[in-house]
C-alpha positions in Angstrom: -48.7 -53.6 33.1 -48.7 -49.9 32.8 -48.7 -47.8 29.7 -46.2 -44.9 29.5 -46.0 -41.9 27.2 -43.7 -43.7 24.7 -46.1 -46.6 24.5 -49.0 -44.3 23.8 -47.1 -42.7 21.0 -46.1 -46.1 19.5 -49.7 -47.3 19.7 -50.9 -44.1 18.0 -48.3 -44.5 15.3 -49.2 -48.2 14.7 -52.9 -47.5 14.6 -52.4 -44.5 12.4 -54.1 -42.2 14.9 -53.0 -38.6 15.4 -53.0 -37.7 19.1 -52.2 -34.1 19.9 -49.4 -33.6 22.4 -51.8 -32.1 25.0 -53.9 -35.2 24.8 -51.2 -37.8 25.3 -51.4 -37.7 29.1 -55.2 -38.2 29.0 -54.9 -41.0 26.5 -52.2 -42.7 28.8 -54.6 -42.4 31.7 -57.5 -43.9 29.7 -55.3 -46.9 28.6 -54.2 -47.5 32.1 -57.8 -47.5 33.3 -58.7 -50.0 30.6 -55.9 -52.3 31.6 -56.9 -52.0 35.3 -60.4 -53.0 34.4 -59.0 -56.0 32.4 -57.0 -57.0 35.5 -60.2 -56.9 37.6 -61.9 -59.1 35.1 -59.1 -61.7 35.4 -60.0 -62.0 39.1 -63.5 -63.2 38.4 -64.0 -66.9 38.9 -65.4 -68.4 35.7 -65.1 -72.0 36.7 -68.2 -74.0 35.8 -69.5 -71.3 33.6 -70.4 -72.5 30.1 -69.2 -70.4 27.2 -71.9 -68.5 25.4 -72.7 -69.2 21.8 -74.8 -66.1 21.6 -75.9 -63.4 24.0 -79.4 -63.8 22.6 -80.9 -67.0 24.0 -84.0 -66.9 21.7 -84.0 -69.4 18.9 -84.9 -68.0 15.5 -87.8 -69.7 14.0 -87.0 -71.2 10.6 -89.4 -71.2 7.7 -89.5 -73.1 4.5 -87.7 -71.3 1.7 -90.4 -71.1 -0.9 -90.5 -68.9 -4.1 -93.7 -66.9 -3.8 -93.4 -64.5 -6.8 -90.9 -65.7 -9.3 -90.3 -64.6 -12.9 -90.6 -60.9 -12.1 -87.6 -59.7 -14.0 -89.5 -57.4 -16.3 -91.3 -55.8 -13.4 -88.0 -55.4 -11.5 -86.3 -53.9 -14.5 -89.2 -51.6 -15.4 -87.8 -48.6 -13.6 -84.1 -49.3 -14.3 -82.4 -46.3 -16.0 -80.3 -48.7 -18.2 -81.0 -52.4 -18.9 -79.5 -54.8 -21.4 -80.3 -58.4 -22.2 -82.6 -58.7 -19.2 -80.0 -57.3 -16.7 -79.2 -54.0 -15.1 -76.6 -52.1 -17.1 -74.2 -49.8 -15.3 -71.6 -47.4 -16.7 -68.0 -48.7 -16.8 -66.0 -47.4 -13.9 -62.7 -49.3 -14.3 -60.4 -48.3 -17.2 
């Protein structure tokens, strides 16, 4: 599958990208290089290859979720510019 100039213009329109007229040919070449690379990937034999769940094979160590310093609302709100009823107060932004 090859990309032509009209397809580049359509893709640019659909993706809301502005491509200058002098850059259309270069973009067309880039798209075609990408498609050629995808075609090369299709030739790779992936039989007997397990799908990856993650590229990182390390397992994250889990810890117990314990509250260490609770009931700190007054300390948290100490530097708040506006507070009301024990909560942060913010100016109204929606009319």
